[in-house]
ZAMARGU-4260 file (C-alpha; in steps of 0.2 Angstrom, whole numbers, plus 5000, padded with zeros to 4 digits):
<rodrens>
0) 5027/4911/4993 | 5024/4898/4980 | 5033/4897/4963 | 5020/4908/4953 | 5020/4921/4966
5) 5029/4937/4963 | 5034/4950/4976 | 5040/4969/4975 | 5055/4976/4982 | 5065/4992/4985
10) 5084/4989/4984 | 5094/5001/4993 | 5112/5006/4992 | 5119/5010/5009 | 5131/5026/5011
15) 5124/5041/5006 | 5106/5034/5005 | 5103/5026/5022 | 5117/5033/5032 | 5127/5049/5031
20) 5141/5050/5018 | 5157/5055/5026 | 5169/5055/5013 | 5178/5038/5018 | 5174/5021/5021
25) 5161/5019/5035 | 5163/5005/5047 | 5166/5013/5064 | 5149/5012/5073 | 5151/5030/5080
30) 5153/5036/5062 | 5139/5026/5055 | 5124/5039/5056 | 5107/5033/5050 | 5099/5048/5041
35) 5084/5057/5049 | 5072/5053/5035 | 5077/5035/5034 | 5066/5026/5047 | 5050/5033/5042
40) 5052/5031/5024 | 5058/5012/5027 | 5041/5010/5037 | 5030/5018/5025 | 5039/5006/5010
45) 5037/4990/5021 | 5019/4996/5025 | 5015/4996/5007 | 5021/4978/5004 | 5039/4982/4998
50) 5053/4971/5004 | 5067/4981/5008 | 5084/4975/5002 | 5102/4983/5005 | 5114/4981/4991
55) 5131/4989/4996 | 5149/4990/4989 | 5161/4986/5004 | 5178/4987/4996 | 5186/4992/5012
60) 5186/4973/5017 | 5196/4969/5000 | 5208/4982/5005 | 5211/4976/5023 | 5202/4992/5031
65) 5189/4983/5040 | 5181/4966/5042 | 5164/4958/5038 | 5160/4958/5056 | 5161/4977/5057
70) 5149/4979/5042 | 5137/4968/5051 | 5138/4977/5066 | 5134/4993/5055 | 5119/4984/5047
75) 5113/4978/5065 | 5114/4997/5070 | 5104/5002/5055 | 5090/4988/5057 | 5088/4993/5075
80) 5085/5011/5070 | 5073/5006/5057 | 5062/4994/5067 | 5069/4978/5060 | 5059/4982/5043
85) 5075/4978/5032 | 5073/4960/5024 | 5091/4957/5018 | 5108/4964/5017 | 5120/4959/5003
90) 5137/4967/5001 | 5150/4965/4989 | 5168/4964/4998 | 5179/4965/4982 | 5188/4979/4975
95) 5195/4980/4957 | 5213/4983/4963 | 5212/4967/4973 | 5200/4955/4966 | 5187/4954/4952
100) 5169/4951/4958 | 5152/4951/4950 | 5143/4956/4965 | 5151/4973/4965 | 5140/4986/4957
105) 5138/4992/4943 | 5137/4973/4941 | 5121/4965/4946 | 5124/4949/4956 | 5117/4956/4971
110) 5102/4960/4964 | 5100/4944/4955 | 5103/4934/4970 | 5089/4944/4980 | 5077/4942/4965
115) 5080/4924/4965 | 5078/4921/4983 | 5062/4932/4986 | 5054/4928/4969 | 5054/4947/4965
120) 5047/4953/4948 | 5059/4966/4941 | 5045/4977/4935 | 5038/4979/4952 | 5054/4984/4960
125) 5066/5000/4962 | 5083/5004/4966 | 5087/5019/4976 | 5106/5024/4974 | 5116/5039/4975
130) 5129/5035/4961 | 5128/5030/4943 | 5134/5012/4947 | 5119/5009/4958 | 5107/5013/4944
135) 5118/5003/4931 | 5116/4988/4941 | 5097/4990/4942 | 5096/4993/4924 | 5105/4977/4920
140) 5090/4967/4928 | 5076/4978/4922 | 5073/4987/4939 | 5069/5006/4939 | 5081/5017/4948
145) 5079/5034/4957 | 5095/5044/4961 | 5096/5052/4978 | 5107/5068/4977 | 5109/5086/4972
150) 5116/5082/4955 | 5108/5073/4940 | 5122/5061/4937 | 5111/5048/4927 | 5101/5055/4911
155) 5082/5051/4913 | 5083/5045/4930 | 5072/5054/4944 | 5082/5065/4956 | 5077/5066/4973
160) 5085/5074/4988 | 5082/5060/5000 | 5075/5043/5003 | 5059/5051/5009 | 5056/5059/4993
165) 5060/5043/4984 | 5048/5034/4995 | 5035/5046/4989 | 5039/5043/4971 | 5039/5025/4973
170) 5022/5025/4983 | 5013/5036/4969 | 5018/5025/4955
</rodrens>
């Protein structure tokens, strides 16, 4: 990419969007279950020219529950399940009770780093998350957000049941 080019991307929260939300921190490989619609949805977005960037809070690291290596193993499992189409993984290891970090959503440093690294145009990017903090981080950098879930937790944000529906919305825009 040259300095004048711009790229488009979909930022993806991890737990609850890409893998099953199980009610506690997910770091054990046997508990890390990629949701059934995810591989095909990511393949469709990738084929349409979107970079795919995972941005995830991983506070369990700061709390001493698991390690960066265990997070990396989960990300490797996700990448394998999705045919290697994910372009980057960013995670925030901090937790407010232990340490402050601008990486942690609702702050936007993970997105900002990816935008700089890949020359992304915020107007062509999307954030797919399952919590208000995901869409708050996106809004701070001018990225449109889509909420995955059953309940409209963010006023005026599109609400979809899963990543496949989010991909449909993105690809129709």
